[in-house]
PyMOL Python script that loads the backbone (N, CA, C, O; Angstrom):
from pymol import cmd

cmd.read_pdbstr("""\
ATOM      1  N   MET A   1     -23.785  -3.786   3.018  1.00  0.00           N
ATOM      2  CA  MET A   1     -23.712  -3.242   4.364  1.00  0.00           C
ATOM      3  C   MET A   1     -22.795  -2.017   4.397  1.00  0.00           C
ATOM      4  O   MET A   1     -23.206  -0.948   4.849  1.00  0.00           O
ATOM      5  N   VAL A   2     -21.557  -2.168   3.920  1.00  0.00           N
ATOM      6  CA  VAL A   2     -20.613  -1.048   3.937  1.00  0.00           C
ATOM      7  C   VAL A   2     -21.092   0.057   3.010  1.00  0.00           C
ATOM      8  O   VAL A   2     -20.949   1.240   3.317  1.00  0.00           O
ATOM      9  N   GLN A   3     -21.661  -0.332   1.879  1.00  0.00           N
ATOM     10  CA  GLN A   3     -22.137   0.664   0.924  1.00  0.00           C
ATOM     11  C   GLN A   3     -23.278   1.487   1.526  1.00  0.00           C
ATOM     12  O   GLN A   3     -23.369   2.690   1.279  1.00  0.00           O
ATOM     13  N   GLN A   4     -24.128   0.863   2.296  1.00  0.00           N
ATOM     14  CA  GLN A   4     -25.222   1.589   2.934  1.00  0.00           C
ATOM     15  C   GLN A   4     -24.701   2.594   3.954  1.00  0.00           C
ATOM     16  O   GLN A   4     -25.204   3.713   4.050  1.00  0.00           O
ATOM     17  N   ILE A   5     -23.696   2.189   4.710  1.00  0.00           N
ATOM     18  CA  ILE A   5     -23.120   3.092   5.710  1.00  0.00           C
ATOM     19  C   ILE A   5     -22.444   4.275   5.027  1.00  0.00           C
ATOM     20  O   ILE A   5     -22.620   5.420   5.442  1.00  0.00           O
ATOM     21  N   LEU A   6     -21.661   3.992   3.967  1.00  0.00           N
ATOM     22  CA  LEU A   6     -21.006   5.078   3.244  1.00  0.00           C
ATOM     23  C   LEU A   6     -22.011   5.996   2.568  1.00  0.00           C
ATOM     24  O   LEU A   6     -21.799   7.206   2.500  1.00  0.00           O
ATOM     25  N   SER A   7     -23.098   5.434   2.068  1.00  0.00           N
ATOM     26  CA  SER A   7     -24.115   6.247   1.394  1.00  0.00           C
ATOM     27  C   SER A   7     -24.732   7.271   2.339  1.00  0.00           C
ATOM     28  O   SER A   7     -25.109   8.362   1.912  1.00  0.00           O
ATOM     29  N   LYS A   8     -24.836   6.929   3.615  1.00  0.00           N
ATOM     30  CA  LYS A   8     -25.399   7.862   4.585  1.00  0.00           C
ATOM     31  C   LYS A   8     -24.490   9.071   4.797  1.00  0.00           C
ATOM     32  O   LYS A   8     -24.972  10.178   5.038  1.00  0.00           O
ATOM     33  N   PHE A   9     -23.183   8.862   4.709  1.00  0.00           N
ATOM     34  CA  PHE A   9     -22.233   9.941   4.985  1.00  0.00           C
ATOM     35  C   PHE A   9     -21.857  10.744   3.748  1.00  0.00           C
ATOM     36  O   PHE A   9     -21.770  11.969   3.820  1.00  0.00           O
ATOM     37  N   VAL A  10     -21.630  10.082   2.609  1.00  0.00           N
ATOM     38  CA  VAL A  10     -21.117  10.794   1.439  1.00  0.00           C
ATOM     39  C   VAL A  10     -22.066  10.776   0.252  1.00  0.00           C
ATOM     40  O   VAL A  10     -21.835  11.512  -0.707  1.00  0.00           O
ATOM     41  N   GLY A  11     -23.091   9.996   0.270  1.00  0.00           N
ATOM     42  CA  GLY A  11     -24.047   9.951  -0.823  1.00  0.00           C
ATOM     43  C   GLY A  11     -23.771   8.815  -1.792  1.00  0.00           C
ATOM     44  O   GLY A  11     -22.628   8.384  -1.940  1.00  0.00           O
ATOM     45  N   ALA A  12     -24.805   8.334  -2.444  1.00  0.00           N
ATOM     46  CA  ALA A  12     -24.708   7.183  -3.336  1.00  0.00           C
ATOM     47  C   ALA A  12     -23.852   7.478  -4.562  1.00  0.00           C
ATOM     48  O   ALA A  12     -23.107   6.615  -5.027  1.00  0.00           O
ATOM     49  N   LYS A  13     -23.957   8.688  -5.080  1.00  0.00           N
ATOM     50  CA  LYS A  13     -23.172   9.043  -6.269  1.00  0.00           C
ATOM     51  C   LYS A  13     -21.674   9.008  -5.968  1.00  0.00           C
ATOM     52  O   LYS A  13     -20.889   8.489  -6.762  1.00  0.00           O
ATOM     53  N   ASN A  14     -21.288   9.554  -4.834  1.00  0.00           N
ATOM     54  CA  ASN A  14     -19.873   9.562  -4.463  1.00  0.00           C
ATOM     55  C   ASN A  14     -19.347   8.168  -4.152  1.00  0.00           C
ATOM     56  O   ASN A  14     -18.176   7.882  -4.405  1.00  0.00           O
ATOM     57  N   VAL A  15     -20.190   7.296  -3.609  1.00  0.00           N
ATOM     58  CA  VAL A  15     -19.783   5.908  -3.362  1.00  0.00           C
ATOM     59  C   VAL A  15     -19.495   5.215  -4.686  1.00  0.00           C
ATOM     60  O   VAL A  15     -18.525   4.464  -4.787  1.00  0.00           O
ATOM     61  N   THR A  16     -20.314   5.450  -5.698  1.00  0.00           N
ATOM     62  CA  THR A  16     -20.098   4.857  -7.014  1.00  0.00           C
ATOM     63  C   THR A  16     -18.791   5.356  -7.625  1.00  0.00           C
ATOM     64  O   THR A  16     -18.030   4.580  -8.202  1.00  0.00           O
ATOM     65  N   ILE A  17     -18.542   6.639  -7.496  1.00  0.00           N
ATOM     66  CA  ILE A  17     -17.288   7.199  -8.014  1.00  0.00           C
ATOM     67  C   ILE A  17     -16.094   6.612  -7.273  1.00  0.00           C
ATOM     68  O   ILE A  17     -15.084   6.273  -7.890  1.00  0.00           O
ATOM     69  N   LEU A  18     -16.201   6.490  -5.962  1.00  0.00           N
ATOM     70  CA  LEU A  18     -15.122   5.926  -5.167  1.00  0.00           C
ATOM     71  C   LEU A  18     -14.829   4.482  -5.553  1.00  0.00           C
ATOM     72  O   LEU A  18     -13.666   4.082  -5.609  1.00  0.00           O
ATOM     73  N   ARG A  19     -15.868   3.697  -5.818  1.00  0.00           N
ATOM     74  CA  ARG A  19     -15.677   2.296  -6.203  1.00  0.00           C
ATOM     75  C   ARG A  19     -14.922   2.164  -7.518  1.00  0.00           C
ATOM     76  O   ARG A  19     -14.198   1.189  -7.718  1.00  0.00           O
ATOM     77  N   THR A  20     -15.080   3.131  -8.416  1.00  0.00           N
ATOM     78  CA  THR A  20     -14.337   3.058  -9.680  1.00  0.00           C
ATOM     79  C   THR A  20     -12.887   3.498  -9.496  1.00  0.00           C
ATOM     80  O   THR A  20     -12.025   3.099 -10.278  1.00  0.00           O
ATOM     81  N   TRP A  21     -12.600   4.311  -8.482  1.00  0.00           N
ATOM     82  CA  TRP A  21     -11.254   4.810  -8.257  1.00  0.00           C
ATOM     83  C   TRP A  21     -10.399   3.904  -7.382  1.00  0.00           C
ATOM     84  O   TRP A  21      -9.177   4.050  -7.377  1.00  0.00           O
ATOM     85  N   VAL A  22     -10.990   2.983  -6.650  1.00  0.00           N
ATOM     86  CA  VAL A  22     -10.239   2.152  -5.706  1.00  0.00           C
ATOM     87  C   VAL A  22      -9.120   1.363  -6.388  1.00  0.00           C
ATOM     88  O   VAL A  22      -7.997   1.388  -5.883  1.00  0.00           O
ATOM     89  N   PRO A  23      -9.353   0.664  -7.502  1.00  0.00           N
ATOM     90  CA  PRO A  23      -8.228  -0.061  -8.128  1.00  0.00           C
ATOM     91  C   PRO A  23      -7.084   0.862  -8.545  1.00  0.00           C
ATOM     92  O   PRO A  23      -5.913   0.506  -8.408  1.00  0.00           O
ATOM     93  N   ASN A  24      -7.416   2.028  -9.045  1.00  0.00           N
ATOM     94  CA  ASN A  24      -6.396   2.985  -9.445  1.00  0.00           C
ATOM     95  C   ASN A  24      -5.597   3.478  -8.239  1.00  0.00           C
ATOM     96  O   ASN A  24      -4.374   3.600  -8.312  1.00  0.00           O
ATOM     97  N   LEU A  25      -6.273   3.757  -7.146  1.00  0.00           N
ATOM     98  CA  LEU A  25      -5.594   4.214  -5.935  1.00  0.00           C
ATOM     99  C   LEU A  25      -4.685   3.138  -5.354  1.00  0.00           C
ATOM    100  O   LEU A  25      -3.588   3.435  -4.880  1.00  0.00           O
ATOM    101  N   VAL A  26      -5.143   1.886  -5.393  1.00  0.00           N
ATOM    102  CA  VAL A  26      -4.324   0.783  -4.894  1.00  0.00           C
ATOM    103  C   VAL A  26      -3.075   0.632  -5.755  1.00  0.00           C
ATOM    104  O   VAL A  26      -1.978   0.436  -5.231  1.00  0.00           O
ATOM    105  N   THR A  27      -3.237   0.724  -7.069  1.00  0.00           N
ATOM    106  CA  THR A  27      -2.102   0.588  -7.978  1.00  0.00           C
ATOM    107  C   THR A  27      -1.069   1.681  -7.732  1.00  0.00           C
ATOM    108  O   THR A  27       0.120   1.391  -7.600  1.00  0.00           O
ATOM    109  N   TRP A  28      -1.511   2.932  -7.667  1.00  0.00           N
ATOM    110  CA  TRP A  28      -0.573   4.031  -7.460  1.00  0.00           C
ATOM    111  C   TRP A  28       0.024   4.009  -6.053  1.00  0.00           C
ATOM    112  O   TRP A  28       1.159   4.445  -5.859  1.00  0.00           O
ATOM    113  N   GLY A  29      -0.714   3.514  -5.086  1.00  0.00           N
ATOM    114  CA  GLY A  29      -0.156   3.363  -3.746  1.00  0.00           C
ATOM    115  C   GLY A  29       0.966   2.337  -3.719  1.00  0.00           C
ATOM    116  O   GLY A  29       1.986   2.530  -3.058  1.00  0.00           O
ATOM    117  N   THR A  30       0.765   1.242  -4.448  1.00  0.00           N
ATOM    118  CA  THR A  30       1.804   0.217  -4.540  1.00  0.00           C
ATOM    119  C   THR A  30       3.029   0.757  -5.262  1.00  0.00           C
ATOM    120  O   THR A  30       4.158   0.533  -4.826  1.00  0.00           O
ATOM    121  N   VAL A  31       2.811   1.465  -6.361  1.00  0.00           N
ATOM    122  CA  VAL A  31       3.929   2.064  -7.101  1.00  0.00           C
ATOM    123  C   VAL A  31       4.682   3.049  -6.206  1.00  0.00           C
ATOM    124  O   VAL A  31       5.913   3.070  -6.207  1.00  0.00           O
ATOM    125  N   GLY A  32       3.964   3.847  -5.461  1.00  0.00           N
ATOM    126  CA  GLY A  32       4.611   4.788  -4.552  1.00  0.00           C
ATOM    127  C   GLY A  32       5.409   4.092  -3.461  1.00  0.00           C
ATOM    128  O   GLY A  32       6.500   4.538  -3.105  1.00  0.00           O
ATOM    129  N   GLY A  33       4.871   3.004  -2.931  1.00  0.00           N
ATOM    130  CA  GLY A  33       5.594   2.253  -1.904  1.00  0.00           C
ATOM    131  C   GLY A  33       6.867   1.626  -2.429  1.00  0.00           C
ATOM    132  O   GLY A  33       7.906   1.673  -1.771  1.00  0.00           O
ATOM    133  N   VAL A  34       6.789   1.037  -3.617  1.00  0.00           N
ATOM    134  CA  VAL A  34       7.976   0.431  -4.223  1.00  0.00           C
ATOM    135  C   VAL A  34       9.012   1.504  -4.548  1.00  0.00           C
ATOM    136  O   VAL A  34      10.209   1.282  -4.366  1.00  0.00           O
ATOM    137  N   THR A  35       8.571   2.650  -5.022  1.00  0.00           N
ATOM    138  CA  THR A  35       9.490   3.752  -5.322  1.00  0.00           C
ATOM    139  C   THR A  35      10.165   4.252  -4.053  1.00  0.00           C
ATOM    140  O   THR A  35      11.362   4.540  -4.059  1.00  0.00           O
ATOM    141  N   LEU A  36       9.415   4.358  -2.977  1.00  0.00           N
ATOM    142  CA  LEU A  36       9.986   4.782  -1.706  1.00  0.00           C
ATOM    143  C   LEU A  36      11.069   3.816  -1.240  1.00  0.00           C
ATOM    144  O   LEU A  36      12.133   4.239  -0.788  1.00  0.00           O
ATOM    145  N   VAL A  37      10.794   2.513  -1.352  1.00  0.00           N
ATOM    146  CA  VAL A  37      11.784   1.508  -0.964  1.00  0.00           C
ATOM    147  C   VAL A  37      13.003   1.587  -1.874  1.00  0.00           C
ATOM    148  O   VAL A  37      14.131   1.422  -1.409  1.00  0.00           O
ATOM    149  N   TYR A  38      12.793   1.836  -3.156  1.00  0.00           N
ATOM    150  CA  TYR A  38      13.897   1.899  -4.111  1.00  0.00           C
ATOM    151  C   TYR A  38      14.844   3.055  -3.800  1.00  0.00           C
ATOM    152  O   TYR A  38      16.062   2.899  -3.885  1.00  0.00           O
ATOM    153  N   PHE A  39      14.297   4.199  -3.445  1.00  0.00           N
ATOM    154  CA  PHE A  39      15.125   5.367  -3.206  1.00  0.00           C
ATOM    155  C   PHE A  39      15.629   5.496  -1.776  1.00  0.00           C
ATOM    156  O   PHE A  39      16.418   6.392  -1.477  1.00  0.00           O
ATOM    157  N   THR A  40      15.186   4.617  -0.894  1.00  0.00           N
ATOM    158  CA  THR A  40      15.712   4.626   0.467  1.00  0.00           C
ATOM    159  C   THR A  40      16.689   3.474   0.606  1.00  0.00           C
ATOM    160  O   THR A  40      16.975   2.771  -0.363  1.00  0.00           O
ATOM    161  N   ASP A  41      17.191   3.285   1.791  1.00  0.00           N
ATOM    162  CA  ASP A  41      18.142   2.205   2.043  1.00  0.00           C
ATOM    163  C   ASP A  41      17.399   0.882   2.019  1.00  0.00           C
ATOM    164  O   ASP A  41      16.698   0.551   2.974  1.00  0.00           O
ATOM    165  N   TRP A  42      17.540   0.129   0.957  1.00  0.00           N
ATOM    166  CA  TRP A  42      16.765  -1.099   0.762  1.00  0.00           C
ATOM    167  C   TRP A  42      17.101  -2.161   1.790  1.00  0.00           C
ATOM    168  O   TRP A  42      16.261  -3.011   2.085  1.00  0.00           O
ATOM    169  N   ARG A  43      18.310  -2.138   2.345  1.00  0.00           N
ATOM    170  CA  ARG A  43      18.657  -3.138   3.357  1.00  0.00           C
ATOM    171  C   ARG A  43      17.854  -2.936   4.632  1.00  0.00           C
ATOM    172  O   ARG A  43      17.518  -3.905   5.312  1.00  0.00           O
ATOM    173  N   VAL A  44      17.547  -1.704   4.959  1.00  0.00           N
ATOM    174  CA  VAL A  44      16.743  -1.425   6.154  1.00  0.00           C
ATOM    175  C   VAL A  44      15.353  -2.023   5.978  1.00  0.00           C
ATOM    176  O   VAL A  44      14.801  -2.593   6.918  1.00  0.00           O
ATOM    177  N   VAL A  45      14.792  -1.898   4.796  1.00  0.00           N
ATOM    178  CA  VAL A  45      13.463  -2.438   4.526  1.00  0.00           C
ATOM    179  C   VAL A  45      13.501  -3.961   4.500  1.00  0.00           C
ATOM    180  O   VAL A  45      12.623  -4.617   5.060  1.00  0.00           O
ATOM    181  N   LEU A  46      14.525  -4.528   3.845  1.00  0.00           N
ATOM    182  CA  LEU A  46      14.594  -5.986   3.730  1.00  0.00           C
ATOM    183  C   LEU A  46      14.925  -6.673   5.054  1.00  0.00           C
ATOM    184  O   LEU A  46      14.749  -7.886   5.174  1.00  0.00           O
ATOM    185  N   ASP A  47      15.393  -5.936   6.034  1.00  0.00           N
ATOM    186  CA  ASP A  47      15.622  -6.538   7.349  1.00  0.00           C
ATOM    187  C   ASP A  47      14.323  -7.002   7.995  1.00  0.00           C
ATOM    188  O   ASP A  47      14.353  -7.827   8.908  1.00  0.00           O
ATOM    189  N   TYR A  48      13.192  -6.490   7.542  1.00  0.00           N
ATOM    190  CA  TYR A  48      11.900  -6.902   8.085  1.00  0.00           C
ATOM    191  C   TYR A  48      11.295  -8.088   7.341  1.00  0.00           C
ATOM    192  O   TYR A  48      10.258  -8.603   7.758  1.00  0.00           O
ATOM    193  N   VAL A  49      11.913  -8.531   6.257  1.00  0.00           N
ATOM    194  CA  VAL A  49      11.432  -9.696   5.516  1.00  0.00           C
ATOM    195  C   VAL A  49      12.153 -10.918   6.089  1.00  0.00           C
ATOM    196  O   VAL A  49      13.376 -11.009   5.986  1.00  0.00           O
ATOM    197  N   PRO A  50      11.422 -11.856   6.689  1.00  0.00           N
ATOM    198  CA  PRO A  50      12.074 -12.936   7.430  1.00  0.00           C
ATOM    199  C   PRO A  50      13.028 -13.795   6.590  1.00  0.00           C
ATOM    200  O   PRO A  50      14.113 -14.131   7.064  1.00  0.00           O
ATOM    201  N   TYR A  51      12.664 -14.149   5.390  1.00  0.00           N
ATOM    202  CA  TYR A  51      13.504 -15.048   4.588  1.00  0.00           C
ATOM    203  C   TYR A  51      14.797 -14.370   4.164  1.00  0.00           C
ATOM    204  O   TYR A  51      15.848 -15.010   4.115  1.00  0.00           O
ATOM    205  N   ILE A  52      14.728 -13.087   3.860  1.00  0.00           N
ATOM    206  CA  ILE A  52      15.882 -12.370   3.324  1.00  0.00           C
ATOM    207  C   ILE A  52      16.771 -11.819   4.445  1.00  0.00           C
ATOM    208  O   ILE A  52      17.944 -11.525   4.214  1.00  0.00           O
ATOM    209  N   ARG A  53      16.233 -11.680   5.631  1.00  0.00           N
ATOM    210  CA  ARG A  53      16.951 -11.045   6.742  1.00  0.00           C
ATOM    211  C   ARG A  53      18.316 -11.676   6.980  1.00  0.00           C
ATOM    212  O   ARG A  53      19.289 -10.956   7.206  1.00  0.00           O
ATOM    213  N   GLY A  54      18.414 -13.002   6.936  1.00  0.00           N
ATOM    214  CA  GLY A  54      19.671 -13.688   7.233  1.00  0.00           C
ATOM    215  C   GLY A  54      20.720 -13.560   6.139  1.00  0.00           C
ATOM    216  O   GLY A  54      21.901 -13.786   6.402  1.00  0.00           O
ATOM    217  N   LYS A  55      20.333 -13.210   4.939  1.00  0.00           N
ATOM    218  CA  LYS A  55      21.278 -13.147   3.835  1.00  0.00           C
ATOM    219  C   LYS A  55      22.188 -11.924   3.902  1.00  0.00           C
ATOM    220  O   LYS A  55      23.251 -11.922   3.282  1.00  0.00           O
ATOM    221  N   PHE A  56      21.798 -10.892   4.634  1.00  0.00           N
ATOM    222  CA  PHE A  56      22.557  -9.658   4.645  1.00  0.00           C
ATOM    223  C   PHE A  56      23.182  -9.373   6.011  1.00  0.00           C
ATOM    224  O   PHE A  56      23.501  -8.224   6.315  1.00  0.00           O
ATOM    225  N   ARG A  57      23.353 -10.380   6.812  1.00  0.00           N
ATOM    226  CA  ARG A  57      23.954 -10.150   8.137  1.00  0.00           C
ATOM    227  C   ARG A  57      25.431  -9.830   7.979  1.00  0.00           C
ATOM    228  O   ARG A  57      26.143 -10.434   7.176  1.00  0.00           O
ATOM    229  N   LYS A  58      25.864  -8.863   8.771  1.00  0.00           N
ATOM    230  CA  LYS A  58      27.277  -8.502   8.763  1.00  0.00           C
ATOM    231  C   LYS A  58      27.999  -9.348   9.803  1.00  0.00           C
ATOM    232  O   LYS A  58      27.533  -9.495  10.933  1.00  0.00           O
ATOM    233  N   ASP A  59      29.115  -9.889   9.418  1.00  0.00           N
ATOM    234  CA  ASP A  59      29.936 -10.660  10.360  1.00  0.00           C
ATOM    235  C   ASP A  59      30.899  -9.704  11.044  1.00  0.00           C
ATOM    236  O   ASP A  59      31.964  -9.384  10.516  1.00  0.00           O
ATOM    237  N   ASP A  60      30.504  -9.256  12.228  1.00  0.00           N
ATOM    238  CA  ASP A  60      31.336  -8.292  12.949  1.00  0.00           C
ATOM    239  C   ASP A  60      32.325  -9.003  13.835  1.00  0.00           C
ATOM    240  O   ASP A  60      33.114  -8.356  14.523  1.00  0.00           O
TER     241      ASP A  60
END
""", "prot")
cmd.dss("prot")
cmd.show_as("cartoon", "prot")
cmd.util.cbc("prot")
cmd.orient("prot")
């Protein structure tokens, strides 16, 4: 179903090429996301993880 819809807009050849690139794009997207978290303030990101949120509370 999705392949038929995409074939109408971009063509069957491009859909085949896209299907081979999807795992690679997902992998590099994940690597980029982890790198972004690594180089930014990791506590800000971990505040959104429910289990870890309580471990870094500041006692003011």
